N, C-alpha and C positions, 0 to 999 in steps of 0.2 A: 705594836699599835702605832708608835710615833716614828717608825723608820720606813714608812711607806713612800717610796720614790715616785710612785704613780701620782699620788696627790701633789707632790712637789712639782712634777712635770706639768700637771694640769694648772696649778697655780701660776707657774712661770709662763705658760701659754696665755693665761688670762691677763697677766701683766703686759705681755707683748701686745695683746689685742687692745689694751687700753691706751697704749702709747700713741699720743697725738699732740700736735702743737697746741698750747694753751697760752693765753696771755700771761705775762710775767708778773711777779710780785716785787714790790720795792723792798729793799733791805733796810730795816730800822736800825737806829744807832743802838749800840750795846748799853744796857742798863741793868745792873744787878737786881734791883727790886722788880723790874719787869720779868727777868729770868726766874726769880723765886716764885712769882705769881704763875708763870707759865708752867713750871715744874709742879706746883700745887694743883693746877688744872689737870695736868697729865695724871698725876697720882690719884686724884679723885675720880677721873674718868675710867681708870683701869682697875679700881678697887674691887669691882664686881668679878674681875677675872682671876682673883686668887684661886678660884675654883676652875680648873681647866675645862670642865664640862660646859661651864657658862661661856667660855671663849669659843668652844666648838659650836655651841648652839647659836652664837652670834655671827657665825660665818668664818671664823678663823680656822685654817686648815694647816696641819703640820707639814713642813717642807722637807724633812729629812731627819738626820741624826743630830745629836748634840754637838755643837761646834766648840772646839777647844784648841788652844795653841799653847806654846810655852809662856805666853802672856796671861793665861788664865782661860776662862770659859765665857761664851756668850749664851749657851743653852740651845734648846730646840726652838727653831724659828717657826712661828705660826703666822700665816698671812691671811688677811681678809682682802681678797681681790677687789671688792667693791669700794674699799677705802684708798686704793692707789689712784691718785689724781695728779699726774705730772703737771707741774707748772701752776697749779692752783694755789691759793693762799693756804698755808698749812694750818690745819685745825688741831690745836693741842689736845682736844678731847676725842680725837679719832685717829689713833696711830694705826698705820697699815699693818704693822707686825707687833707681835708680843713674843717674848722669849720665856721659856719655862725650863726648869732643871729639876733634877731629882731632889726630893725633900728627905729629911731625916727619917720620916715614916715610910719611905719607899714609894710614895706617890710623886706627883709633879706639882711644883710650886712656881708661881709667877716670879720671874727675875727682873725683867725690864720691858719697857715699851720701846718700839723702834719705829722711827719715821723713815719712809722709803719712797723715793721717786726715781723712775727711769729717767735718764738724761735725754731730753728732747730738744736741747738747745736753749733751754730756759736759763735765766740768771740763777746764780747759786741760791738754792733753797735755804730758808731760814725757819727755825722754830722760835718765834718771838725775835729776840736779838741774838740767837745762837745759830751760827752757820752749820749746815750739814757737813759731814765728811764727804769728800769726792770732788769731782766725779771719779769713779773707780770702775774697772772692768768687772763683769759678772764673775761670781765665784764658782759657778757651776755651769755646765752646758745649758744653753737656752736662757740664761739670766742676762739681762741687758746691762750695758754701762749704766751706772746709777749713782745716786747720792743717798746717804742714809745717816741717821743720827740715833744712837742708843740713849735712852734715859732710864737710869737704874732706879726705878721707883718701887720695885718689889724686894730687892736685896741691896744692901749698902755696897758700893764699889769704892774701896780705898784709893783706887787710882783716879777717881773723879766720876761725877754723875753722868757725864757725857762721853766717857771713854768706852771704846768698843768692847774690850775684854775686861773681865773682872778677875784679878789675880787671886782672890780669896775663894773662888768657886772652881769646881771640877765636875766633869761629866761622870 
């Protein structure tokens, strides 16, 4: 079910269709209490997606297989193409991607929210006072150069809440 490359290709095509120049956002100064509030907003916004079916119903589509490396796992990426808005002010309550991984019961469980922006020449995107990772080349054919930021709100990441891979998880 979650290994359908056709859906991934369709989502990648939707992202490419959305890429257009948009006014830039200003980068705020880093502030730990602002970061904590931002993470709390993300956590509250995605709480309903602990049920993978609710994510599917909301427009998130699986992009492929579970992503894993020697650094740990990211999970299966689900993208909501309607939430990809390059260059717009990042809304912490509307992550463009969610990651899910296998649960102990054999189902899928929410691991992280991921904020994603194709690179359209905008200033470095920020989630509150936290800069996205990137720009980086696409990881698969058709994926644009982009910025992204993982926020581990479903599962604890001992490497850090904004670290891409979680060393305690495996596909």
